[in-house]
C-alpha angles and dihedrals in degrees: 000000000000106000095188110038099040094058095212120169128213111215128177128182140175115225118237094212137031116275123222107218129180105232110229094169095088132045097301093105091054093046089050092053100263133083141218086297083095088074100033108024134079112323095225089062092049090049091053091051091048091053091050091048090049090056096041097046108041091168094061119100093196148310135295107207139164118261115247089202104044115047094283091297112167120273130182130216114191129207120214086260087078090067090100089062096049119106122232091243134021121245090227130022120164136142117242088244090063108110090225089065096051095083092048092054099049099077098043091047092049091050091052095041093243119152109232114218 
């Protein structure tokens, strides 16, 4: 991972309201006629499912889904409906090139086998 040239930013925030997320980590995808391919398969297929879910569940702010990159850890994808739950400012906002972030990146990079530059 190149911390300087790639210009990535690490942002964290705490929501100011509860989020309503459709949980795709269990058997919902299978019951709905899909499978865990939503989290690990071709992205165009997942996008089509997300658009259908968006239309079918107007009360959902987004999706809770298993990571295809990190041992099925939980991930969240938010729709614009979640805007009401977003804070005015993040609790953390630093570029990866910031020296304060270096220590925080070492362990995750080592776990994933990424070379940290």
